[in-house]
C-alpha positions as CSV (number, residue, x, y, z in Angstrom):
1,M,-6.2,-24.6,12.5
2,N,-10.1,-24.3,12.6
3,L,-9.6,-22.1,15.8
4,R,-7.2,-19.8,14.0
5,I,-9.4,-19.4,10.9
6,F,-12.4,-18.8,13.1
7,N,-10.6,-16.0,15.4
8,L,-9.3,-14.4,12.1
9,L,-12.7,-14.2,10.7
10,C,-14.1,-12.8,14.0
11,R,-11.6,-10.3,14.1
12,Y,-12.0,-9.0,10.6
13,E,-15.9,-9.2,10.5
14,A,-16.1,-7.2,13.6
15,L,-14.1,-4.5,11.8
16,V,-15.7,-4.5,8.5
17,A,-17.2,-1.5,6.9
18,P,-17.7,-0.4,3.1
19,G,-14.6,0.0,1.8
20,Y,-12.6,-1.0,4.9
21,H,-8.9,-1.6,4.2
22,A,-9.6,-2.4,0.4
23,A,-6.5,-3.5,-1.5
24,I,-5.1,-2.2,-4.7
25,P,-6.3,-4.3,-7.8
26,E,-4.4,-7.5,-8.4
27,K,-3.1,-6.5,-11.8
28,V,-1.6,-3.1,-10.0
29,S,0.2,-5.4,-7.8
30,N,1.5,-7.3,-10.7
31,I,2.8,-4.3,-12.5
32,L,4.6,-3.0,-9.4
33,K,6.4,-6.4,-8.9
34,E,7.3,-6.5,-12.5
35,E,8.4,-3.1,-12.8
36,L,9.6,-2.1,-9.4
37,A,10.6,-5.3,-8.0
38,V,8.0,-4.7,-5.0
39,T,8.7,-7.5,-2.4
40,H,6.6,-6.6,0.5
41,Q,3.0,-4.8,1.4
42,L,3.4,-2.6,4.6
43,F,-0.5,-2.6,5.1
44,A,-2.3,-5.8,4.3
45,S,-4.2,-8.7,5.9
46,P,-4.4,-12.4,5.3
47,F,-7.7,-11.5,3.2
48,N,-6.3,-9.0,0.9
49,C,-2.4,-9.5,0.6
50,D,-0.7,-10.6,-2.6
51,P,0.5,-14.1,-1.7
52,Q,3.7,-13.9,-3.7
53,I,5.2,-11.3,-1.6
54,G,5.7,-10.5,2.2
55,Y,3.3,-8.2,4.2
56,T,2.8,-6.7,7.5
57,S,-0.5,-6.1,9.1
58,A,-2.5,-4.7,12.0
59,Y,-3.1,-7.7,14.0
60,P,-0.2,-10.2,14.3
61,D,-1.7,-12.2,17.1
62,T,-4.1,-13.7,14.4
63,D,-2.4,-13.0,11.2
64,K,0.9,-14.4,12.1
65,Y,-0.4,-17.8,11.2
66,F,-1.3,-16.7,7.7
67,G,1.9,-15.1,6.9
68,S,2.0,-11.8,8.4
69,K,5.6,-10.5,9.4
70,G,4.0,-8.3,12.4
71,N,2.7,-4.9,12.7
72,F,4.5,-2.3,10.4
73,L,4.7,0.5,12.8
74,K,6.9,-2.1,15.2
75,E,8.6,-4.0,12.7
76,Y,9.7,-1.2,9.9
77,P,13.3,-0.5,11.4
78,Q,14.2,-4.4,10.8
79,L,12.3,-4.4,7.4
80,F,14.0,-1.5,6.0
81,A,17.6,-2.5,7.4
82,D,18.9,-3.4,3.8
83,G,16.9,-1.2,1.6
84,G,14.1,-2.6,-1.0
85,S,10.9,-1.8,-2.7
86,F,7.6,-1.5,-0.9
87,E,4.0,-0.8,-1.4
88,A,2.0,1.0,1.1
89,N,-2.0,1.4,1.2
90,P,-2.5,2.2,4.8
91,P,-6.0,2.8,6.4
92,F,-7.4,6.1,5.3
93,L,-7.3,7.7,8.6
94,E,-5.3,11.0,8.9
95,E,-3.1,9.9,11.8
96,H,-2.0,6.8,9.9
97,L,-1.4,8.7,6.8
98,A,1.0,11.4,8.7
99,L,2.8,8.9,10.6
100,T,3.5,6.6,7.4
101,S,4.6,9.7,5.4
102,L,7.2,10.6,8.1
103,I,8.6,7.2,8.5
104,I,9.0,6.8,4.7
105,L,10.5,10.3,4.3
106,E,13.1,9.7,7.1
107,T,13.8,6.4,5.6
108,L,14.5,7.5,2.5
109,K,17.4,9.8,3.8
110,S,19.5,6.4,3.6
111,D,22.1,5.8,1.4
112,K,20.6,2.3,0.7
113,P,18.1,2.1,-2.3
114,F,14.6,2.4,-1.4
115,S,11.4,2.9,-3.3
116,F,8.0,3.1,-2.1
117,V,4.7,3.2,-3.8
118,V,2.1,4.9,-1.7
119,V,-1.9,4.8,-2.0
120,Y,-3.7,7.7,-0.2
121,P,-6.9,9.5,-0.4
122,M,-6.7,12.7,-2.4
123,W,-6.9,14.7,1.0
124,E,-5.0,17.9,-0.4
125,D,-5.0,19.4,2.8
126,A,-3.9,16.6,5.0
127,I,-0.3,16.5,6.5
128,G,0.5,13.2,5.2
129,Y,-0.5,13.9,1.7
130,K,1.2,17.3,1.6
131,L,4.8,15.8,3.1
132,L,4.7,13.3,0.2
133,Y,3.5,15.6,-2.8
134,M,6.1,18.0,-1.9
135,S,9.0,15.9,-0.9
136,E,12.3,16.1,-2.6
137,F,12.0,12.2,-3.1
138,N,8.8,12.4,-5.2
139,A,9.8,10.4,-8.2
140,L,6.8,11.3,-10.6
141,E,7.1,14.1,-13.0
142,R,3.7,15.3,-12.2
143,R,4.1,14.6,-8.4
144,S,1.3,12.2,-8.3
145,L,-1.1,9.7,-10.2
146,D,-4.7,10.9,-9.6
147,F,-7.9,8.9,-9.7
148,Y,-11.3,10.3,-9.2
149,S,-14.5,9.2,-7.4
150,G,-16.4,6.4,-9.6
151,S,-13.5,6.0,-12.1
152,H,-11.2,3.5,-10.1
153,K,-11.6,0.4,-8.3
154,Y,-10.3,-1.5,-5.3
155,D,-10.2,-5.3,-4.3
156,Q,-12.6,-5.7,-1.4
157,S,-11.0,-7.0,1.9
158,S,-14.2,-8.7,2.8
159,Q,-14.8,-10.8,-0.4
160,Y,-14.9,-13.9,1.4
161,W,-18.1,-13.1,3.4
162,H,-19.7,-10.5,1.1
163,K,-20.8,-10.8,-2.5
164,G,-18.4,-9.1,-5.0
165,T,-14.7,-8.6,-4.9
166,V,-14.7,-5.2,-6.6
167,R,-15.6,-2.0,-5.0
168,V,-15.7,1.2,-7.4
169,S,-14.1,3.9,-5.2
170,N,-16.8,6.7,-4.1
171,S,-13.9,9.2,-3.1
172,N,-10.7,10.4,-4.9
173,S,-7.5,8.6,-4.6
174,V,-3.6,9.4,-5.2
175,V,-0.7,7.2,-6.0
176,F,2.7,8.5,-4.9
177,I,6.1,7.1,-6.0
178,L,8.9,8.1,-3.6
179,Q,12.6,6.9,-4.2
180,N,16.0,8.2,-2.9
181,A,18.9,8.5,-5.4
182,A,20.0,4.6,-5.0
183,G,16.5,3.7,-5.4
184,K,16.1,5.6,-8.7
185,K,19.1,3.8,-10.1
186,K,17.9,0.3,-8.8
187,Y,14.0,0.7,-9.4
188,P,13.7,3.0,-12.2
189,V,10.3,4.6,-13.0
190,T,9.4,3.7,-16.4
191,S,6.5,4.8,-18.9
192,H,5.3,1.3,-18.9
193,L,4.9,1.4,-15.1
194,I,2.7,4.6,-15.3
195,D,0.8,3.3,-17.9
196,G,0.1,0.1,-16.2
197,V,-1.0,1.5,-13.1
198,N,-3.2,4.1,-14.6
199,S,-5.0,1.6,-16.9
200,N,-5.4,-1.3,-14.3
201,F,-6.4,1.0,-11.3
202,K,-9.2,2.6,-13.4
203,Q,-12.7,1.2,-13.4
């Protein structure tokens, strides 16, 4: 176990950077579980996952010993086999965002109930952003929940080796909620959900 912990720390310490894979605040995660019955985080790590629900991560070779269900890009066909409610906060790299958007939108064509809460940077000219903003599966009246630089926060993924657990975002972020027809019935979007996300994401 000591060797597995050492390998895990070395992997993430080697990759760490300001804001690298920061997580949504714990209170936001709790709201998503309570209101939308979210049961899985698509992009997490042993350091920033919600321990009460499942998660997939980038490095199953080190992370599988700490609860990871594998790499999302390999596991999503099985993960999405029966529908469900998911949260996605992928690395803020345009290729990751575009691929994530394409996978989610294709999945939402299913008759099984699906709901996705997706956290992206507010890159309005990026393909991934545009795909979700304009999608027929966009479940928000105003298309997105917008959070501006300096006014919202993330939990640090590096809190175990750096001081401080909260990082105020220095860029704009956006939250999308995507659902198909069956998902809207099973996981209704309420005003309490919207208010909870807005109030608990803000700094």
